[in-house]
N, C-alpha and C positions, 0 to 999 in steps of 0.2 A: 308386746312379745319380747322386745329387746331387754326391757327391764327385768322381766320374768326370767329370761335366760341368764342374765348376769347374776340374779339372786341365787338361783339354784346351782349354777356352775361354780360359783366361788366356794361352795361347800366341798368341792372336789379339786378345783384348780385355783391357782393364783391368777386373778383376772385383772387386766388393764384394758380400759375402754378408750378408744380414740373417737371423739365426738365433737360435732359443731353445734350441738343443741344444748345451750346453757340453761334452758328452763327445766331440764330434768335433774332430779336429785339422784346422785349415784348411790347405789346400795352400800351399806356398811361392808367393809372388807374389799371393795373394788377400787383400784387406782384409776385415775383419769388423766388423759391428755386432751386438753381443750383446744379446739381449732377455732380461732376467732373468725366468725362469719357474720355478715349482715343478716337482718331478719328477712329482707327481700331486696331485689327480685330473686326468684328461684334459680335463674340461670347463673347469677353471680355466685350464689351459694355453692352450686354444683362445681363450677370451674375453680373457685378459690379452694374448695375442699380438695379437688384434684391436685392443686398446686402445693398446698400447705400440709396436708395430712401426711404424705410420705416423709417430709422433712422433720416435722414435729414428732412423729412416732418412730423415728429411726432407732433411738436407743431402746425403746420398748420392744421393737421388733427384733433387735439383735439379742435381747435377753430372753426372748420368748421361745418356748418349745413348739408353739403352734400359733399361727395367725389365722384368725377367723373373721370373715365379713358377713354381717347379718343384715342383708338387704342393701348394703351400701354399694354404689357404683364408683369404683376407685381404681387407680393405677397401681395400688399396692399389691404385690404378689401375695396370694393367700394359700393356705393349706386346705381350708374348707370355706366354701361360699354358700350361704343360703340365699336362694333367689325367691323373693316375695312377689316380684312382678317382672314379667318378661317384657321389656320395653319394646322389643321388635314387634310384638303382637299388640301391645297396648297402644302404641303409636298409631296403628292403623284404625283402632276403634275409638280413639279420642275425638271429642268434639269441642275443642277449646277455641274461644273467640279471640283471645288476646295474643299479640305477637310474642310477648315475654313468655307466656306459657308454652307456645310452640317451640321457641328457642330452648326452653328448659327441657322439654321432652326430647328434642333433637340432641342436646348435650348428653342427657342420660343415655340415650341410645348409642351414641358414639363411645361412651365409656363402657357400656355393656359389651359392645363388640370387641373393644380392647381386652376386657377381662376374658371373654370367651376364646380369644386367640391363644390363651395359655396361662393367664394369671389368676384363674379362679380356683385351681386345685380341684379337690373333691366337691362335686356339686350336690346340693340338697335343694329339692323343690318342696314348697309348702303345700302342694296338692298334686294330684295326678294330672290335672289339666296343665299345670305349669311344667311338669315333667315332660308331657307330650309336646308342649310348645318349644322347650329347649331342644328336644330331639329334632323337631321339624325345622326349626330356624337355624340351629348351629350343628346338628348332628351329634350332640353331646348326650351322654347317659347320666341321669341324675337319680339319686336315691330319694324316695319320698318320705319326709317326716312332716306329717300334718301339723299345722298350728294347733295349739292346745287350748281348750276351754275349761274353766273351772266348773265342773259338773256338780259340784256340791251346792250350787245356787239352785234351790228348788222353791217353787211357789205352788200353793194349792190351785190346781187347774179348775177353771170354769168350763165345764163340758159344753159341747155344741148342742144347742136345742133346735127348735124349729124356726127361730128368728133369722135375721140377716146373717150372711157370712161375714165374720169380723176379721179384717185383714190389718196387718201392721207392717210398716216399712220404716226402717231405721237408717238414717243417713244424715250427713252434714252438707252434702252437695245435692240439692234438690234437682237441679237441671240434669246433671250427669247420671243420676241414679234413677231417673224415670218417673218422677212425681207427676209430670204432665201426662205421661202415658196412662198412669193409674187414674187420673182425673177423667181423661177421655173415656176410659173403660167404665168408670162409674156412671157416666151419662148413658151408657148402653145397658147397664145392669142395675135394676132397682133393688135387688135383694142383697146388696153388698155395702158394707161400711168400711172406711179406711181411717186408721190412726197413723200419723206421721210423727216420728220421734227424731229430733235433731235440731241443730242451730242454723238451719238454712233460712232462705228468704221466704218465711211463711206468709207475709203480707201479700207479696206478689202472687203466690200460688193460691192463696185464699181468694184473691180477686178473680183468678182464672176459674176456680171452682164455682164462684158465684155466677160468673158468666155462663158456665155450663149447666147451672141449675142443680148442683150437687153439694153446695156448701154445707147443708144440714147433715150430710153423711160423711164428712171428712173432719177430723179433729187434729189440730197441730199442738203437740204437747211441749215442744221445745226440747232442749238438751236435758237428758237425765243421766244420773250415774248408772253404770251397767246393771247393778243389782236392782234398780228401781224400774227398769223397762218392763212394761206389763205384758210380756209375751203370753203369760198364763191366762189373760183375759181375752185372747184372740184365737182364732181358728187357723189362720194362714199367716205365714211370714213371707213377705214378698222380697224379691231381689231382681230388679229390672235394669241392671247395669249393662253397658256395652262391653265392659271388661271387669272381671274380678279375678284375682289370683287365688283367693281362698274363699272369702264370704263368711266372715265371722258371725254376722247376724243370722245367717241361715242355720248355723249350728246352735247358736244360743236359743233361737226360737224353737227348733226341733227338739232340743233337750227338754223344753217345757211343754211339748206336745203339739206344737204348731206343724201343720202340713206345709211343705216347702213348695212354693210356686215361683219359678225363677228362670231367667235366661240361662243358656247353656254355658255358664261360666263357673270358675272356681270348683267348689265341691258339690254343685247342684247335681251333677251326674251321679254322685254316690247315693243321694236320696232318691232320685228318679229311678235309677236302676234297681232299687230295693223296694219300689212300690210305695215310697214315702213322700213323693212329690210329683209335680208336673212341670215339664220344661215348656217355656213360651218364647216367642219372638217379641220384639219391641213394638208390636202392633196391638192397639187397644182391643180389636175384635178377637185376637188370639188369647188375650188375657181373660176376656169374658168367657171364651170356650173353656179355659182351665178352671175358672171359678165354678162353672156349671158342673164340671166333672167331680169336684171335691165337695160340693155344697150339701149333698144328701147326707144326713147324719150318720147312717151306718157305714157308708163309704169313708166319710171323714174319720170316724172313730178307728177303723182299721188302719188307715194311713197314718193317723196320729200315733198309734202304738208302734208302728214300724219306724216312724221318725225318731221317737225316743230311743229305740234300739240302735239305729244307725249312728245317732249322735254320740253314743258311748265310745266309738272308735276314735273320737277326737278329744279324749280326756287329757288333761294337761300332764298328768303323771306319765302317760305313755310317751308324750313328746320329750319329757325330761330324760327318761331312761334311754330313749333312742339317741339323743345327743351325747350323753355321757359315754355310751358304748362306741359311737362313731369317733369321738375325740380321743378316747383311750386307744382305739385301733390306729388312728392316724399318728398319734404321738409316739406310738411304739415302733414305728417304721424306722 
């Protein structure tokens, strides 16, 4: 999203990015201020960015008409801040085992609290759920500009027949995103198959699937480019996270006709409230309940059509136009 924003904004504005991520190529026409950061641990990256970014970006900020933070937790005073993740809520939902990860989350929370005390400027939330979280946690009002998906990516859909319900779950963090929940649910529902896309620990979870007797109904494809993810070959896109600020895979799957079955996070509510999905808890039996609701072909077909329609509101061009309008308004003040 950050690269996409830089690419289209520089058609209207002169853009300078302040970043600690050296692995990303800056789009043509965009200037860069590089903040030297170690690859890990995350807690060191967060606190060094807090220390160095304000100093290294001082000249760029002095020469800028508008300072914008795109998901960064920083002490730099901004005119506009896009919140991709509300750390105050995510911290409560996180299940991290390592001390370094807990410290990193706490550091991000402290910086977020500092921003919300007056340094964030105009707030943008990437979903209605994040907007509601910012209001509940900090009493702040935010405008919603949904993250945008390239809806031009289309594949010929394989319609649902009488066979097993075909589910797909896309993630690189198998533990946090609920792969074990899906495996336990598979053991309770013989009419369902699962495809997992992502670079997580597939060997460990394949062993769990073998122990549960469902290994023949789960396929691990590894990491795939976005355009190659086979949503069109599946009936349901799953999202079983404890926390999602947006839920890109839900939108990508729905745009290609998948019914959304998800925890009440990110944009799941947009699909559920429109009859294009089912909300679940992180309990295997509840997931089985949802599968039974959407498995009948005629029901699935109706929900699939609605899912495609709802996905259209997350078109990338809509996001682009909303940001240009907001930035022009703020810059004119």
